[in-house]
PDB file of N, CA, C and O in Angstrom:
ATOM      1  N   MET A   1     154.161  45.836 134.391  1.00  0.00           N
ATOM      2  CA  MET A   1     152.935  45.762 135.183  1.00  0.00           C
ATOM      3  C   MET A   1     152.052  46.974 134.880  1.00  0.00           C
ATOM      4  O   MET A   1     150.867  46.835 134.577  1.00  0.00           O
ATOM      5  N   ASN A   2     152.643  48.148 134.968  1.00  0.00           N
ATOM      6  CA  ASN A   2     151.862  49.353 134.697  1.00  0.00           C
ATOM      7  C   ASN A   2     151.347  49.366 133.260  1.00  0.00           C
ATOM      8  O   ASN A   2     150.210  49.757 132.993  1.00  0.00           O
ATOM      9  N   ILE A   3     152.211  48.929 132.339  1.00  0.00           N
ATOM     10  CA  ILE A   3     151.814  48.918 130.927  1.00  0.00           C
ATOM     11  C   ILE A   3     150.610  48.000 130.733  1.00  0.00           C
ATOM     12  O   ILE A   3     149.702  48.313 129.963  1.00  0.00           O
ATOM     13  N   LYS A   4     150.608  46.866 131.434  1.00  0.00           N
ATOM     14  CA  LYS A   4     149.485  45.928 131.303  1.00  0.00           C
ATOM     15  C   LYS A   4     148.205  46.576 131.801  1.00  0.00           C
ATOM     16  O   LYS A   4     147.156  46.469 131.166  1.00  0.00           O
ATOM     17  N   VAL A   5     148.296  47.248 132.938  1.00  0.00           N
ATOM     18  CA  VAL A   5     147.110  47.907 133.500  1.00  0.00           C
ATOM     19  C   VAL A   5     146.601  48.969 132.534  1.00  0.00           C
ATOM     20  O   VAL A   5     145.398  49.086 132.304  1.00  0.00           O
ATOM     21  N   VAL A   6     147.519  49.734 131.976  1.00  0.00           N
ATOM     22  CA  VAL A   6     147.133  50.796 131.037  1.00  0.00           C
ATOM     23  C   VAL A   6     146.469  50.200 129.806  1.00  0.00           C
ATOM     24  O   VAL A   6     145.459  50.717 129.328  1.00  0.00           O
ATOM     25  N   SER A   7     147.040  49.102 129.287  1.00  0.00           N
ATOM     26  CA  SER A   7     146.472  48.489 128.084  1.00  0.00           C
ATOM     27  C   SER A   7     145.077  47.951 128.371  1.00  0.00           C
ATOM     28  O   SER A   7     144.190  48.038 127.522  1.00  0.00           O
ATOM     29  N   ILE A   8     144.879  47.392 129.568  1.00  0.00           N
ATOM     30  CA  ILE A   8     143.547  46.890 129.935  1.00  0.00           C
ATOM     31  C   ILE A   8     142.575  48.059 130.026  1.00  0.00           C
ATOM     32  O   ILE A   8     141.433  47.965 129.575  1.00  0.00           O
ATOM     33  N   ASP A   9     143.036  49.166 130.614  1.00  0.00           N
ATOM     34  CA  ASP A   9     142.204  50.360 130.727  1.00  0.00           C
ATOM     35  C   ASP A   9     141.836  50.864 129.334  1.00  0.00           C
ATOM     36  O   ASP A   9     140.687  51.221 129.075  1.00  0.00           O
ATOM     37  N   LEU A  10     142.828  50.887 128.437  1.00  0.00           N
ATOM     38  CA  LEU A  10     142.574  51.349 127.074  1.00  0.00           C
ATOM     39  C   LEU A  10     141.570  50.436 126.381  1.00  0.00           C
ATOM     40  O   LEU A  10     140.685  50.908 125.666  1.00  0.00           O
ATOM     41  N   ALA A  11     141.708  49.133 126.591  1.00  0.00           N
ATOM     42  CA  ALA A  11     140.788  48.182 125.970  1.00  0.00           C
ATOM     43  C   ALA A  11     139.369  48.431 126.467  1.00  0.00           C
ATOM     44  O   ALA A  11     138.418  48.376 125.688  1.00  0.00           O
ATOM     45  N   LYS A  12     139.225  48.708 127.769  1.00  0.00           N
ATOM     46  CA  LYS A  12     137.895  48.972 128.323  1.00  0.00           C
ATOM     47  C   LYS A  12     137.301  50.227 127.696  1.00  0.00           C
ATOM     48  O   LYS A  12     136.141  50.239 127.284  1.00  0.00           O
ATOM     49  N   VAL A  13     138.109  51.282 127.629  1.00  0.00           N
ATOM     50  CA  VAL A  13     137.628  52.543 127.047  1.00  0.00           C
ATOM     51  C   VAL A  13     137.277  52.344 125.579  1.00  0.00           C
ATOM     52  O   VAL A  13     136.256  52.843 125.105  1.00  0.00           O
ATOM     53  N   PHE A  14     138.132  51.606 124.857  1.00  0.00           N
ATOM     54  CA  PHE A  14     137.899  51.384 123.433  1.00  0.00           C
ATOM     55  C   PHE A  14     136.615  50.589 123.206  1.00  0.00           C
ATOM     56  O   PHE A  14     135.806  50.938 122.345  1.00  0.00           O
ATOM     57  N   SER A  15     136.431  49.512 123.987  1.00  0.00           N
ATOM     58  CA  SER A  15     135.227  48.689 123.831  1.00  0.00           C
ATOM     59  C   SER A  15     133.992  49.510 124.180  1.00  0.00           C
ATOM     60  O   SER A  15     132.951  49.380 123.536  1.00  0.00           O
ATOM     61  N   LYS A  16     134.108  50.357 125.203  1.00  0.00           N
ATOM     62  CA  LYS A  16     132.975  51.206 125.586  1.00  0.00           C
ATOM     63  C   LYS A  16     132.656  52.174 124.451  1.00  0.00           C
ATOM     64  O   LYS A  16     131.490  52.421 124.145  1.00  0.00           O
ATOM     65  N   PHE A  17     133.717  52.730 123.819  1.00  0.00           N
ATOM     66  CA  PHE A  17     133.530  53.669 122.716  1.00  0.00           C
ATOM     67  C   PHE A  17     132.879  52.965 121.530  1.00  0.00           C
ATOM     68  O   PHE A  17     131.955  53.499 120.915  1.00  0.00           O
ATOM     69  N   VAL A  18     133.361  51.768 121.211  1.00  0.00           N
ATOM     70  CA  VAL A  18     132.801  51.014 120.082  1.00  0.00           C
ATOM     71  C   VAL A  18     131.348  50.660 120.366  1.00  0.00           C
ATOM     72  O   VAL A  18     130.488  50.787 119.494  1.00  0.00           O
ATOM     73  N   TYR A  19     131.078  50.213 121.600  1.00  0.00           N
ATOM     74  CA  TYR A  19     129.706  49.848 121.969  1.00  0.00           C
ATOM     75  C   TYR A  19     128.800  51.073 121.877  1.00  0.00           C
ATOM     76  O   TYR A  19     127.684  50.987 121.365  1.00  0.00           O
ATOM     77  N   GLY A  20     129.282  52.216 122.374  1.00  0.00           N
ATOM     78  CA  GLY A  20     128.506  53.452 122.315  1.00  0.00           C
ATOM     79  C   GLY A  20     128.267  53.850 120.863  1.00  0.00           C
ATOM     80  O   GLY A  20     127.185  54.324 120.516  1.00  0.00           O
ATOM     81  N   ASN A  21     129.281  53.658 120.013  1.00  0.00           N
ATOM     82  CA  ASN A  21     129.161  53.994 118.603  1.00  0.00           C
ATOM     83  C   ASN A  21     128.076  53.141 117.956  1.00  0.00           C
ATOM     84  O   ASN A  21     127.243  53.655 117.209  1.00  0.00           O
ATOM     85  N   LYS A  22     128.085  51.837 118.240  1.00  0.00           N
ATOM     86  CA  LYS A  22     127.077  50.931 117.679  1.00  0.00           C
ATOM     87  C   LYS A  22     125.692  51.326 118.164  1.00  0.00           C
ATOM     88  O   LYS A  22     124.741  51.362 117.383  1.00  0.00           O
ATOM     89  N   ALA A  23     125.578  51.625 119.460  1.00  0.00           N
ATOM     90  CA  ALA A  23     124.284  51.994 120.031  1.00  0.00           C
ATOM     91  C   ALA A  23     123.793  53.282 119.380  1.00  0.00           C
ATOM     92  O   ALA A  23     122.609  53.410 119.066  1.00  0.00           O
ATOM     93  N   ASN A  24     124.698  54.234 119.178  1.00  0.00           N
ATOM     94  CA  ASN A  24     124.315  55.506 118.569  1.00  0.00           C
ATOM     95  C   ASN A  24     123.832  55.300 117.135  1.00  0.00           C
ATOM     96  O   ASN A  24     122.801  55.849 116.748  1.00  0.00           O
ATOM     97  N   SER A  25     124.563  54.518 116.346  1.00  0.00           N
ATOM     98  CA  SER A  25     124.175  54.294 114.956  1.00  0.00           C
ATOM     99  C   SER A  25     122.851  53.537 114.905  1.00  0.00           C
ATOM    100  O   SER A  25     122.016  53.810 114.042  1.00  0.00           O
ATOM    101  N   ALA A  26     122.650  52.589 115.819  1.00  0.00           N
ATOM    102  CA  ALA A  26     121.396  51.832 115.844  1.00  0.00           C
ATOM    103  C   ALA A  26     120.250  52.763 116.225  1.00  0.00           C
ATOM    104  O   ALA A  26     119.143  52.650 115.697  1.00  0.00           O
ATOM    105  N   PHE A  27     120.526  53.679 117.141  1.00  0.00           N
ATOM    106  CA  PHE A  27     119.487  54.617 117.587  1.00  0.00           C
ATOM    107  C   PHE A  27     119.157  55.608 116.474  1.00  0.00           C
ATOM    108  O   PHE A  27     118.000  55.992 116.301  1.00  0.00           O
ATOM    109  N   LEU A  28     120.181  56.022 115.718  1.00  0.00           N
ATOM    110  CA  LEU A  28     119.973  57.012 114.660  1.00  0.00           C
ATOM    111  C   LEU A  28     119.269  56.387 113.462  1.00  0.00           C
ATOM    112  O   LEU A  28     118.489  57.056 112.785  1.00  0.00           O
ATOM    113  N   THR A  29     119.533  55.128 113.197  1.00  0.00           N
ATOM    114  CA  THR A  29     118.969  54.493 112.003  1.00  0.00           C
ATOM    115  C   THR A  29     117.457  54.331 112.130  1.00  0.00           C
ATOM    116  O   THR A  29     116.813  53.814 111.217  1.00  0.00           O
TER     117      THR A  29
END
């Protein structure tokens, strides 16, 4: 149960990081 919650949390952080990365590259270009 805890592992599932952690993995979901990690997925959220990862997607946020990827989205931020895309936004940053789009803004810089």
